[in-house]
N, C-alpha and C positions, 0 to 999 in steps of 0.2 A: 564574448569569447570568440576568437577567430577560428575559422574553419581550418582544420589541420591539413586539408588538401591544398590550401593556397600557399603553404610554405614548402619550399623544396626540401626534401629529406637529404641528410648528409649521407654520402655514399659510404658504405661499410667496406671492410677489406674484401678484395676480390677473392672469390672462392678459387681454390687451387684445382684446376681441372686436369684433364688428360694431357694437355699440352705441357704443363709444368712437370708432370710425372714423366712424360716422354723425354723432356729436356734433361731431367735428372738421370735417366737411364743412359742418355748420350754421354753425360759427364762421367758416369761410372765406367762406361766402355773406354773412354779416353784415358781415364786414370789407370785402368787395367793395362792398356797398351803402353802407357808411360812407365809402368812398373818394370819393364824390360830394361829401361835406360836409367832408372833412378833407384835401383836396388830393391824394388818391391814395396817401398813405403807408400807409393800412390795406390797400389793394389789394396793395401790395408785400409787406407782412407776410403777407397771405393766401397769395400765391404761394410765398413762402419756406416756409410751413408745408406747402403741397402738395408741394414738392420734398423736404423733410426727411422727411415721413411717408409718402411714396409706397410704400416697401417694406412698411410696416405694412398697407397696404390692397391690396397686390398680390393679384390673383385673387379679389377680392371684388366685390360689386356696387357698392361705394362707389368703387372705382378709376375707374369711368367718370365719376363726379362730379368726382374730382380732375383727370382729364384735361380735362373740360369747363371747370373753373375755370381751369386753366392756360392753355388755349386762349383763353378769354375775356379773361384778363389781357393776354396778348401781342398779340393782334389789337387789343384796345382801346387798348393803349399805342401800337402802330404808327399806327393811324388818328388817335389824339389828337395825336401828333407831326405827322403830315401836316396835320391840321386847324389846328394852331397856326401852322405854317410858312406856310400858305396864307391865313391870316386877312386879311393886307393885300390879297389879291385878292378878297375878299368870299366866295369859294367856301368858304373855310375854316370860316366860321360854319355853313354847311350841312353840311359834313363833321363838325364837332363835334356838331351837333344829331343827325345820323344815327347817329354812333357812340354817343352817349349813349343814344338809344332802343334801339339794338341791345344794348348792355351791360345795360341795365335788363331787357330781354326775356330775356336769357340768365340773369341772376340769378334772376328770377321763375320762369322755366320750370324751371331746375335745382332751386331750393328746393322748388317744388311736387312735382316728381318725387321728391326726397329725402324729403319729408314723407309721400308715398304708399308709400315703401319700394321705389321702382323705380329701376333704372339708367337713365341718360339716354342 
């Protein structure tokens, strides 16, 4: 019988490390930014990615970014709905402006922290 050390082993699938989790967070930030131009559907895709991949980033520094992105989506959605409902009262336009600025701030702050390799 041949010595098992003489045969090269087949490489298995590469483990998904922090770089792939970081790249996924970058994709979600981009999807969130695109939601301003594409009617919000990309923001929905982004939050679905966050929920599906949350276990993969559990206990890493990227997990905080996923939580940040999820919170940004849900709070943004809530205030957008409130703004749309109240637009006939004029106040809704200010609500929509305010939530737009807030969401842009969160996307930029999160993306900059991610670029620096920091948890948010």
